[in-house]
N, C-alpha and C positions, 0 to 999 in steps of 0.2 A: 546594580540591577543586572540580572542575567538576560542574555539575548533569547528571544523566543525560539522555540523549536520550529523548524521549517519542514513542512510536510507537503508532498505532492500527492494529490488524490487523482487517480486515473481510472478510466473505464476501458480496458483493452478489449479487443475483439469486436464481434458484430452485435453484441448485446446492446439494445437501445434503451434499456430501463436504467435511469440514473437517479431516481428519487432517493434511494438509500445512500448513494455516494454523496449527494448534496446534503442530506441530513447529517451524515458523519462529518463532512467538511464544516458545516455550521457548528457542530458540537466541539470540534477541535479548535475552531476560531474562538468560540465562547470560553474555552479553557485557556485562552491566551496564546495559542499557537498561530504562526503565519501559515496559511494554507493556499496552495496553488492548485486549482482544479483545471485539469486539461480538457475536460469534455469527453464526448463519446467517440468510440471507434478508434482508439489509439493503438498503434503498433508498439511492440516492445522497443523498437528503435526510437520512436517518437517519445516514449515515456522516459527512457534513459537519457536521451538528449535533453529533454526538458529538465530532468533532475540535475543534470550537469550544469546547465545554464542557470538554474535557479538556486544552485548550491544548497540542496535540501539534505536533511539528515535522515528522513524517512520517506518511503514510497508506500502509499496505501493503494492496493489494487482491489477494485470491486468487480467480482467475477460471478456472473449468473448464467453464462452461456455454456458451461461445461467444458470450456477450452483451457481450463487451468493447468492441466498436465502438459500442455504445449507452450502456453504463453509464459507462465511463471518461470519455468526453467530457462527460457530464452532471456527473460529480464535479468535473472541471476547471472547468466553467462555474459551478457553485455555489461553488467556492472563490473564483473571481474576483468573483462577486456579493457575497460576504461579506468582501471585502478580506482574503482569506487566501492571497494568492499566494505568501507565504513558506513555506507548508506544501508540502513535497515529496511527490510520489506515486510509489510503486514498485508495479509490477504483476507478478504471477507467475501462471503457468497455461499452459494449452494455447492458445497464441497464435501463429498463423502469422507467419513472418518479416516479410512485407510489412506486416501489421497492427501488429507490434511497432514497426517503424520509423515508421509513421504515428502511433502513440500517443506515441512519443518526440518526434516533430515537433510534436505538440500540447502538449508540456510535461511529459510523464511523465519522471521522472528516469531510470528504468531499467525494462526489461521482462525478466523471467526466464522461461525456458522449462523444460520438464521436464529434470531432470538437473543443474540448477544446484546448486552446493555451498552449504551453510549459511555457510561462510566468505565466499564471494563475496557472499551476501545481506547479511551483517553489514557487510562492507566497503562495500557500496553505500549502506547506510543511513548509515553514518558519513560517507562522502564527500558524500552528498546534503545534509548539514547542516554540512559543513566541518570534520568531526572526523577526517579521513582520516589 
């Protein structure tokens, strides 16, 4: 039996809307993954520290506040500083196409925009850790 994929789902920044993050967390659990949900208003430092403590393979960031160009690069930098480059990052939210491409250029495994299916998100998490 293989060990389940461990995913940390976080809501960074000041955005207080977490229904989507909770729906995704449930879908990942239903797909057999272990999910740690950190709750609202997480800083990049809190997210990376939790990822380190929980020994996750994937961090899922739900971003609706428009702060993705500041928060996501900071998370990526902290992962590098903590020798956690093997942890894959997936981002979802209201992110313009040009910004999504830039985040992927910076190392984000996948960016999902509104309307993405839960199946596609589950598949992307599996693919990110080589369980496709």
